[in-house]
N, C-alpha and C positions, 0 to 999 in steps of 0.2 A: 520251926525249920527255917532256919535263916541261913541262907547261903551268901556268903560273900562274894562279891564280883571282883574279879582280878583288877587291881589298880593299874592303870595306864598313865603314863607321864605324857602329857600334851604340852608343847609340841613334842615330838619324838626327836632325837638328836638329828637324824637324816633330814627331817623337814627343816630343822632349825639351819642347818648347812645349806640347804637349797635356798630357803627364803633369805639368808645373808647373802648368798651368791646374787640372788635376785635383787636385793637391795643395792649391793655394790654395783652391778651392773647398770641398775636404773641411775645411780648416782653418777657414775661414770658418763653416762649418755648426757644426763642434765648438766653436768660440768662441762662437757663438750659443746653443748648448745650455748650454754652462758658464754664461753669462750668465743664462739662465733658471733654471738650477738655484740659482745665487746668490740670485736674486731671490725665488724661491719659498722658499728656505731662510730668508731674511730674514723672509718673511712667516709662515712655520711657526714661527719663534722668537717673533715677536710674539703669534701666537696661543697659544702655550704659556705666555708670561708672563700674559696675559690669564686663562688657565684658573688658573694659580697664584694670582693675584690674586682671582679668584672663590673658590678653595678656602680662601684665607686669610680670606676674608669669611665663608664658611660656618663655618669653625672658630671665629671670633669669636662668631657668633650662637649656635653650639652651646655654648660656653662661658658665654655670657650666659644662655641657656636652663637651663643645669645650675644656676647661681647662683640663678635664680629658683625652680627647683624645690626647691632647699635652703631658700630663705627661705619658700616656701609650706609645706614640711614642719615647718620651725620655728613658724610661725605656726598651723598646725594643731595641733601639740602644745600650744601656749600656750592656744589657744582650749579645747581638751579640759580642760585643767587648770583654767581659769577656769570651764568649765560645771560641773565637779566641786564647786568651791568654791561656785558659786552655788547648786547644788542642796542643798548642806549647809546654806547661810544660808537659803534659802527652806523648808527642812524644818523649821526651828525654828518656824515661824509656824503656827499651828492656826486653822482657820475654825470658828466656832460654827455649829452647825446653826440655821437661821433657822425 
């Protein structure tokens, strides 16, 4: 007594259609996310470039300030030497008591 079971095809056409719709929907969602990531990555890159430019400007200002400090120190030394020389010259003069 052999009874043959009815043969069913798996997956059924309806399931295949639903499955494909699900795959397409998921693919579209992933594609959208990848697009957002690419867009945000480009924005982040632009922001990093802006920070690099700002740091370069700060570095230039720091170097300029360092040069000004050196010039001020040299001017201070020169003025100090001139003050010593002036004191020596002025010290030669004597005031008479009135």
